MITOR-763119 format. One record per residue (C-alpha): x, y, z. Coordinates in nm, 2 decimals. Layout:
# residues N
> px  py  pz
> X  Y  Z
...
***
This chain:
# residues 69
> px  py  pz
> 1.09  4.65  -0.13
> 1.42  4.79  -0.02
> 1.68  4.55  -0.05
> 1.95  4.53  0.20
> 2.29  4.29  0.20
> 2.31  4.15  0.55
> 2.60  4.33  0.66
> 2.36  4.69  0.56
> 2.10  4.62  0.78
> 2.38  4.56  1.12
> 2.48  4.91  1.02
> 2.16  5.08  0.92
> 1.99  4.93  1.20
> 2.24  5.06  1.42
> 2.19  5.44  1.30
> 1.94  5.66  1.45
> 1.57  5.77  1.29
> 1.66  6.06  1.32
> 2.03  6.01  1.13
> 1.87  5.87  0.88
> 1.61  6.15  0.80
> 1.93  6.41  0.74
> 2.11  6.07  0.53
> 1.81  6.01  0.29
> 1.79  6.37  0.31
> 2.11  6.49  0.20
> 2.13  6.27  -0.16
> 2.33  6.42  -0.43
> 2.18  6.37  -0.77
> 2.34  6.38  -1.11
> 2.03  6.53  -1.29
> 1.93  6.79  -1.10
> 2.29  6.88  -1.02
> 2.12  6.89  -0.64
> 2.03  6.80  -0.30
> 1.79  6.62  -0.24
> 1.56  6.38  -0.07
> 1.57  6.05  -0.23
> 1.32  5.74  -0.16
> 1.56  5.43  -0.04
> 1.57  5.11  -0.24
> 1.89  4.89  -0.22
> 2.19  4.91  0.09
> 2.54  4.77  0.03
> 2.88  4.81  0.17
> 3.12  4.93  -0.05
> 3.49  4.94  0.00
> 3.50  5.03  0.44
> 3.15  5.30  0.29
> 2.75  5.22  0.32
> 2.57  5.21  -0.01
> 2.27  5.38  0.02
> 2.13  5.40  -0.35
> 1.75  5.52  -0.46
> 1.58  5.74  -0.60
> 1.52  6.20  -0.65
> 1.25  6.23  -0.46
> 1.21  6.51  -0.76
> 1.35  6.37  -1.07
> 1.31  5.95  -1.00
> 1.70  5.97  -1.17
> 1.90  5.63  -0.92
> 2.09  5.89  -0.62
> 2.41  5.70  -0.41
> 2.49  5.81  -0.06
> 2.83  5.67  0.07
> 2.81  5.71  0.42
> 3.14  5.60  0.62
> 3.15  5.35  0.85
***
């Protein structure tokens, strides 16, 4: 189940579907040392960025993708 903070949900809901797919396909996995697709588990606001947090689709390692707001 994906968990969002209320502010993160409001921002994520405004992102077009095509852009969502691109964002989830471009997480950097520090274990694989490559850009990978990741499964979104949670989202929150960190400073002025939207943090998308999930698991690498290849190895399952934690991936955090920051998106400027």
